[in-house]
C-alpha positions in Angstrom: -20.5 1.9 4.4 -17.1 0.7 5.4 -15.0 -0.4 2.3 -13.2 -3.8 2.4 -9.7 -4.0 1.1 -8.0 -7.2 -0.2 -4.4 -7.4 -1.3 -4.3 -9.2 -4.7 -0.6 -8.9 -5.4 2.2 -8.5 -2.9 5.3 -6.4 -3.7 7.7 -8.2 -6.0 10.6 -6.3 -4.5 11.4 -4.5 -1.2 12.3 -0.9 -0.9 15.9 -1.8 0.1 18.0 -4.7 -1.3 19.7 -7.4 0.7 23.0 -5.8 -0.3 22.0 -2.4 1.1 20.6 -4.0 4.2 23.8 -6.0 4.8 25.9 -2.9 4.3 23.8 -0.8 6.7 24.0 -3.5 9.4 27.7 -4.1 8.7 27.1 -7.8 8.1 29.5 -10.2 6.4 28.2 -11.8 3.2 26.4 -15.0 3.5 24.6 -17.0 6.1 21.6 -14.8 7.1 19.9 -14.0 3.8 16.5 -15.6 4.6 16.4 -14.0 8.1 17.5 -10.7 6.7 14.9 -10.8 3.9 12.1 -11.5 6.4 13.3 -8.6 8.6 13.4 -6.3 5.6 9.7 -7.3 4.8 8.8 -6.7 8.5 10.5 -3.3 8.5 8.7 -2.3 5.3 5.4 -3.4 6.8 6.0 -1.4 9.9 6.8 1.7 7.9 3.9 1.2 5.4 1.5 0.8 8.3 2.8 4.0 9.9 2.5 6.1 6.7 -0.6 4.5 5.2 1.3 4.2 1.9 2.6 1.3 -0.2 6.2 1.7 -1.2 6.7 -0.8 -4.0 3.9 -1.7 -6.4 1.2 -3.9 -4.8 -2.2 -4.9 -6.1 -5.5 -4.4 -4.3 -9.2 -4.7 -4.7 -11.4 -2.4 -2.7 -15.1 -3.4 -2.3 -18.0 -1.0 -1.7 -21.7 -1.7 -1.2 -22.7 1.2 -3.4 -21.1 4.0 -5.4 -20.9 7.2 -3.3 -23.4 10.0 -4.2 -20.4 12.3 -4.7 -19.1 10.1 -7.5 -15.7 10.0 -5.7 -14.1 6.9 -4.2 -11.1 7.4 -1.8 -8.8 4.4 -2.1 -7.4 2.9 1.1 -3.8 2.7 -0.2 -1.6 5.4 -1.6 0.0 6.5 -3.9 -2.2 5.3 -6.7 -0.1 3.9 -9.6 -2.9 2.5 -11.8 -6.6 2.0 -11.9 -6.9 -1.5 -13.2 -10.6 -2.2 -13.2 -14.0 -1.2 -11.9 -16.2 -4.3 -11.6 -19.9 -4.6 -10.8 -20.9 -7.9 -9.1 -24.5 -9.0 -9.5 -26.6 -11.2 -7.2 -26.1 -14.3 -9.4 -22.3 -14.0 -9.1 -21.7 -12.4 -12.5 -19.2 -9.6 -13.0 -19.4 -6.7 -15.4 -16.3 -4.6 -16.1 -16.9 -0.9 -16.4 -15.3 1.3 -19.1 -12.3 2.9 -17.4 -12.6 6.0 -19.7 -15.6 7.0 -17.5 -13.3 7.6 -14.5 -10.7 10.2 -13.5 -7.9 9.3 -11.2 -6.0 11.5 -8.7 -2.8 9.6 -8.2 -1.4 11.7 -5.3 -4.6 11.5 -3.3 -5.6 8.0 -4.4 -9.1 9.1 -5.6 -11.2 7.7 -8.4 -14.0 10.0 -9.6 -16.8 9.5 -12.2 -16.5 12.0 -15.1 -19.3 14.5 -15.4 -22.4 13.1 -17.0 -21.6 9.5 -16.3 -24.3 7.7 -14.4 -22.9 5.9 -11.3 -23.0 2.1 -11.6 -25.4 0.2 -9.4 -24.3 -3.0 -7.6 -26.4 -6.0 -8.1 -25.8 -7.5 -4.7 -26.2 -5.9 -1.3 -22.7 -6.0 0.0 -19.4 -5.6 -1.8 -21.0 -5.2 -5.1 -18.6 -2.6 -6.5 -15.0 -3.6 -6.8 -12.2 -1.2 -7.6 -9.0 -3.0 -8.6 -5.8 -0.9 -8.5 -2.1 -0.8 -8.0 -0.5 1.3 -5.3 3.1 2.3 -4.6 5.9 4.5 -5.9 7.0 2.1 -8.7 8.3 -1.4 -9.3 11.9 -1.0 -8.1 13.6 0.1 -4.9 15.0 3.1 -6.7 11.4 4.4 -7.3 10.9 4.8 -3.5 11.8 8.2 -2.0 15.2 8.2 -0.3 13.8 9.2 3.1 11.5 6.3 3.1 14.3 3.9 2.2 16.4 5.3 5.0 13.5 4.9 7.4 13.1 1.2 6.4 16.9 0.7 7.1 16.6 2.3 10.5 13.6 0.1 11.5 15.5 -2.9 10.1 18.5 -2.0 12.3 16.3 -1.7 15.4 14.6 -5.1 14.6 18.0 -6.7 14.0 19.4 -5.3 17.3 16.4 -6.4 19.3 15.9 -9.8 17.8 13.8 -12.0 20.1 12.9 -9.2 22.4 9.4 -8.6 21.0 9.5 -4.8 20.9 6.3 -3.2 19.7 6.2 -1.6 16.2 5.3 1.8 17.6 8.3 1.7 19.9 10.7 0.7 17.2 9.5 3.3 14.7 10.1 6.1 17.2 13.2 4.8 18.9 14.9 4.3 15.6 14.2 7.8 14.4 12.3 6.5 11.4 9.1 8.4 12.4 10.8 11.7 11.7 11.8 10.6 8.2 8.3 9.2 7.5 6.3 12.1 8.9 6.0 14.0 5.6 4.7 10.9 3.9 2.1 10.0 6.6 -1.5 9.9 5.4 -4.0 11.2 8.0 -7.7 11.6 7.9 -8.5 9.1 5.1 -12.2 8.3 5.1 
């Protein structure tokens, strides 16, 4: 059973602001805001993919075929900010929301677990019948993101800016910029 993940809400902010990015790159004000904003988003994406974490709040729905026997679901994005809903999809297309008080959350490890004595819900359709809706990230604002991560995003941004049009691979950029060293303590490994 391989869970499917769909992003339902993109981040409403980036971990670094245009002002911070412009200052880091020593750019004059004006002229390149759209390009710079796109590069900040790309730098964030590279860093998020490397760490397996979301930096600023994003919404997701994770779909499972059945509830694990262990009663524990490991979410595919960390850190868990909020469990928003557990929904059961039936064969006719109907959706039943579960009572969230039946679940425990482990925010640091992005786990959702059934409380003792609660019977696991059964999906009414064969595939993707259990939906876990959640928000992941460190918070809503750039200041909520750990400083080392913000610095890594700026380093990747600088590498992207310096190598515009050259098509360097994300893996090369993250290591060449020194961002990998800053991100290593935040890297999620062995998620299953």
